[in-house]
N, C-alpha and C positions, 0 to 999 in steps of 0.2 A: 267258282267263287261262291262262298256261302251267302245265303240271303238272311238279312236280319229281320226276324219275324215281326218285331214291334214296329219297325219302320214300314214294312210291307202292309201291315194292318192299318196303320195310320193313313197311308196313301190310299188304300182301298176305301176307307171311310170318306175321304175327300171325293173319291170317284162316285160315291152314291148320290151326290147332289147334281141335279141337272135342271133343265127348264121346267120339267113336270114336277120335280121334287126339290123345291128350293129350301124347304125347311122340313126337318125330320125329328120325331121324338126319339129319346134314347131307346125306347122299347123297339121301335121300328129299325133303328140302326143295329141293335143287338140281334134281332131276328134275321136281318139280311146278311149280317156278318157271321151269323151262327156262333156268337160268342156270349159269354155271361155278361150281364149288365155291369158288374163291378169292373170287369176288364175294359169294357167299352167306355165306361165313365172315366177311367184313368187315362185312356187314349185321348178322349175328348178334352179332358182337363189340360193335358200337355199341349194339344193343338190350340186350345183356347188361350193359354198363357203366351204362346208364341205368336198369336194373332191370326192363325190360319182357320180357326173356327170361332164363331160368335154364337151367343145365345140370346134369343129374343126374350126380353124381360116380361113381355105381355103374356106369352103362352108357354115359355120354357123350352120351346123347340130350338134345335141347333140349325145353324146355317153357315155358309162359307164366310170367312173373315176377310177384312180389307187387305191383309197381307198378301193374299193370293192375287188380288187386283194389282197391287204394287209390283209384285214380282213379275206378273204377266206383262205389265207395261215395260219393264226392263228388257224382257225378251223381245217384245215387238219393236221397241225403239232401237234395239241393236241390229235389226234387220235392215241392211242397206237398201234392199229392194223396195221396202216400203217408202223410204225417203225419195228414191228415184221415181217411183210410180205415181206418187200423189198428184202431181200436176197433170199427168196424163189421164188419170181417173177423172179429175175435175173437167178437163178439156173434153173427154169423150162424153161425159154426162151432159155437159153444156151443149155439145153439137147434136146429140141424139135425143135429149130429154129423158133418157132412161137411167136406171141405176147401174153403176159400174162396180166391179169387185176385183180385189186382188187376193189370190188364194195360193197357199203353199201346200206341199204334200207332207203329211205326217204319218208315217207307217203306211196304212192302206186306205187313208182317207184324206180328203182335202180339208183345209182349215182356212176360213175367212180371216185375213189379217188387216184388211181395210175395205172400205166401201164409200161410195158417194151417192147419195139419193138424188135421182133425177126429178125435175119438176113435174114430169108427166107419169112418173112411176107410181104404181099402186101395189107393188110386190113387197111383201113384208116378211117373208120367211127367213131372209138372210140377216145375219148379225155378226159383228166381229167376234171371233172365237168359236163360232159354230162350225161343226164338222159336216161334211157332205160326202156321200159315196162317190167313188171314182167311176163306177160303171154307169151311173144314171145322170151324170152331170158333164157339161161341156168343159168345165175347168178340170174335172177329174181326168177326163180323156186326154186333155192337153198335157197334163202333168205326167201321165204314164206312157203316152204314145211313143215317146223317143227314148224310153229306157232301154238298156241293153237286154238281150234275151235273158241273161242270168238274173238281172234286177227285176224284170217283169215276172219271171217264174216265181221269185220270192214273194212278190206282191200278190200274185194270183193263187199261190199255194193255200188252199183252204178258204179262198175268198167266197163269201156268200152273196150271190146275186139277188138280193132282196128286191122284189118288184115294188116300185114306188107308185107306178101308174100302169095301165094296160099297155103302154108303149115302151116300158122299161126293158132293156136287154137282160135276159135271164139265164144266159149260159156263156161259157168261156169261148166257144167257137165263134159265136156271133159277136162277142166283145172283141176278140182278136181281129176279126174282119173289119169292125168299126174302127179300131185303132189304125189299121192299114189305110183306111179311107182318110182318117185324120192326117196321117203323115203325108199322104198324096196331096191333099188340098192345103195343108199348112194351118188349118184351124179346125176347131171341133164345134159341134152343135148338139145341144140337148133339146130335142124336139118333143116337148111335153113328156119327157121321160122321168123327170124328177117331180114335177108338179103339173097337174092338168091345167091347160090353158097358158102355160108359160114356155117360151122358147128362149134359150140362152146360147150365145155364141161366145167362144173363148179361143185365145191364142196363147202359145207358150212364150215365156221370157227366158232368155238364155244368159249365162254369165260368160266370162272371158274364155273359159275352156270349152264352151259349146253346150254345157249341161243345162237342162231346163230347171230353173230354180223357182219358178212361179208361173201362174197363169193369170191373164187379165180377161174379164168377161163383161158383156153387156146383157142384161136381162130384159126381156120384152114380153108383152102380152100378145098372144096370137090375135085377139080381137081388135088390137089397136095398130099392130105393125104388120103390114103385108110383106109378101116375099120380095118385092122390088125394093122396098125400104130397108128390109133386113139385109139385102145384098149391099146396099150403100153402107150400112153399119159395119158389115164384114170388112170392107175396104178400109174404113176408118180404124177399125180394131187392129187389123194386120199392120197398118202403118205405125200405129202407136206401139204395138208389141215390138216391131222392128227397131223403133227409135229407143225404146226402153232397153232392149238387148244391147244396143250400141252403147248406151249409158253404162251398162254393166260390163262393158269391155268386149262384147261379141262383135266381130268385124264383118260377119257375113249376113246379108239380108235374109228375111224369112219368107220371101216369096217362093223359094224352092229349097226348103230346109232339108 
């Protein structure tokens, strides 16, 4: 199937913007796209007219438009799992005092689609829409641990095990061993593998056919939550994940998935 070059270029322009680069000059966009300024200007003008790109009147820089926020909300609100999970996220956060997350798999990364800030939480790295590596996160491990061999091969083909901390898993063999452990115990843990000082526990949520469609997690600080309390959180988490799976039509408990 042929790729429409203009559409591809427009989408790549949107991908240039992130948390570090929220606004860009046309010269910066031109350099990164390796395109002439006149071509970039035409693409930006089209995106701007449609509401996907906005221009800061104070400095002339370009930024993402509100239309993306609007469309993103359509996608999120269409996810039944988000509606099902909300009260469980609130309940877990209330019972633990910690921040809880709901994450789905998109290609080879996890994506936060909901979160509830706990009153005792000081962890600020997560936000709705942010992506997270599967190899260094509890949610990521939960999302891929029960994939078929073929699906897992596709995910790990060319996967980059970027070290986030000194404790991050950095090779496929160790990652596969970790996934086996996750399947055995029914939940995953990120033990300071994605951010120093932070431990996250996560469990899978299944749909009516038994497929893992999301993961729910609790994020904790090592300095504030000891092993005994973390184990209590694990039991609460697994129960919540089990009930959410039931709400999604899955009839088998997650104690022995």
